[in-house]
C-alpha positions, 0 to 999 in steps of 0.5 A: 453325216446325214445321220449325225445331223439327225441325232444332233437335232434329236438331242437338241430337241430333247434338251428343249423338251427338258427345259420346257418341262422344268419351265412348265413345272416352275410356272405351275408352282407359281400359279399354285402359290398365288391361286388364293387370289381368286378363281380369275387369277389364271384367267387374268394371267394368260392375257398378262403373259401375252402382253408382256411376251408377245412373241411367246406362245403356249400360255393360254388359260387351258395350258396354264391350268395344265401347268398348275395341275402338273405342279400340284401332282408333282410338287417335288422339283428334284423329282421333275428334274430326275424324270426330265434327265431321263428323256434323253 
C-alpha cells in the first residue's frame, strides 16, 4: 500500500507539472502578444497579478520573462502539449 501511495503522488505531481507547463506557455504567449505596449509591460504585469490573485505565487517579473522566452522559443502549443504528455 505504501508504494501504491507513492506512485499515486508521483502521478498527481506529474499531472500538476504538465498543467503548469501549459499554463506558463499560455501566459508567455499572452505576454509576447502584448509586449508591443512597451518595456515596462512585464514590470507592471507582475504586481497586477499579485493584486488580482493574492494567494498565487511564482509570477515575479523574472519568472514572467522566463515564460515569455519559453513561449517565444516554442511557439507551437501542440508541440508543448506533446512534450508535456511525455512527462508521465
